[in-house]
C-alpha positions, 0 to 999 in steps of 0.5 A, spaced: 499 500 500 505 504 502 509 503 494 502 504 491 501 511 495 508 513 493 508 512 485 500 513 483 498 519 481 497 524 487 493 530 483 489 530 476 486 537 474 482 538 468 482 545 464 477 548 460 477 546 452 477 552 448 480 558 452 487 559 449 486 566 448 487 570 454 481 574 456 478 572 450 481 577 446 488 575 445 489 574 437 494 569 436 500 570 431 499 568 424 507 568 422 509 563 424 501 560 425 500 558 432 493 554 433 489 555 439 489 548 440 497 547 441 496 552 446 490 550 450 491 547 456 487 540 458 489 537 464 495 537 469 498 531 473 503 530 478 506 523 481 512 521 484 517 518 480 523 515 484 526 521 488 523 526 484 516 528 480 513 526 474 508 532 471 503 531 465 501 537 462 495 535 456 494 540 450 489 540 444 494 538 440 502 538 439 505 544 435 511 545 432 511 551 428 519 552 430 521 546 427 524 544 434 528 537 434 523 536 440 517 535 436 513 542 440 515 549 439 508 552 440 509 554 448 512 556 454 509 552 459 510 555 466 509 550 472 510 553 479 510 548 485 508 550 492 512 545 497 512 548 504 510 555 508 512 561 505 514 562 498 514 567 492 508 571 490 510 573 483 510 568 478 516 570 474 515 574 468 508 572 466 505 578 469 501 574 474 501 573 482 500 568 486 493 569 489 494 565 496 501 563 498 507 563 494 512 557 490 518 554 491 520 551 485 519 553 478 519 549 472 519 552 464 518 547 459 520 549 451 522 546 445 528 548 445 530 547 453 527 546 459 529 549 466 528 548 474 529 553 479 528 553 486 527 560 490 533 562 495 532 565 502 535 572 498 529 576 495 529 575 488 534 570 487 533 562 484 537 557 485 539 553 478 537 545 478 538 540 473 534 540 467 528 536 467 527 531 461 521 532 457 518 528 452 512 527 448 507 522 449 500 523 444 498 530 446 502 530 453 508 533 454 511 528 460 516 532 465 521 528 470 523 533 474 528 533 481 523 536 485 523 532 492 517 527 491 510 530 495 504 532 494 504 540 493 500 545 490 501 548 483 500 554 478 500 552 471 501 557 465 501 556 458 504 562 453 506 562 446 514 561 444 518 566 440 526 565 439 526 572 438 526 574 445 531 573 451 526 568 456 523 565 450 516 568 451 512 572 446 509 578 450 502 581 448 502 587 445 498 593 442 501 591 435 498 588 429 504 585 425 503 578 423 508 575 428 505 579 434 500 577 440 495 582 439 491 584 445 487 591 447 491 592 454 498 594 455 499 590 461 496 584 459 499 578 462 503 573 458 500 567 458 494 565 453 491 559 458 492 558 465 490 552 469 484 554 472 477 552 474 472 554 468 468 561 470 475 563 474 477 569 469 481 573 475 488 571 472 485 576 466 482 581 470 486 582 477 493 578 475 492 573 481 492 566 479 489 561 484 493 554 485 490 547 485 492 541 490 494 541 496 502 541 500 504 535 503 511 533 503 514 526 502 514 524 510 507 526 510 505 521 505 509 516 508 505 517 515 499 517 511 501 510 508 503 507 514 497 509 518 493 506 512 497 500 513 496 500 521 488 500 519 488 494 515 492 490 519 487 492 525 481 490 521 484 484 519 486 482 526 480 483 528 476 479 523 481 473 524 478 473 532 471 474 530 472 467 525 475 464 531 470 465 536 
């Protein structure tokens, strides 16, 4: 039972389809053409994988407008992970803030390379960690990262990729060029889709995003597993005593 608890999916969160246009008014770039489905988050799941974590991010389709060797290059997927108390509220350069709490780890996944960073005690500074491995399975990205195994809270966003910016993210503008991500707001958040319940527009109104999941570390999971195992043993012993009567 303990082994199953530490190797099965801890969290799966669906995301509404057809909402990869920010507040509904974002116009996606047409050069190269990027489909809304290739940027549309459909689900996110997290599970322990050895000493680390495996994340699966599903999209409407996998797109590769920039012909990356990895097979995908439409978006930039950011996963912010809350593993304990405190943390950073600013969700990196997305233009969003955590509505409650803050993150300790930040994964950024692109078709041309991915990074994992850990927040330090120094305000604004991060510690680079081993790069995660990423592969495609159907319409999913499967990401293995050196984040300690545990049950955590997450903020997940998806932005448009461009090789023409230092961070690989295409920022929204009021421009009308074919390569522009067009919006009617100068301060619009960078993501075109966020992992959020249907009907929660606040990421694109007040710039805050609610986390999904809850924070429990590996020790808590082990204690939970041992507690469950103890309960099963107690029930089994009680049943055996009743049979002897």
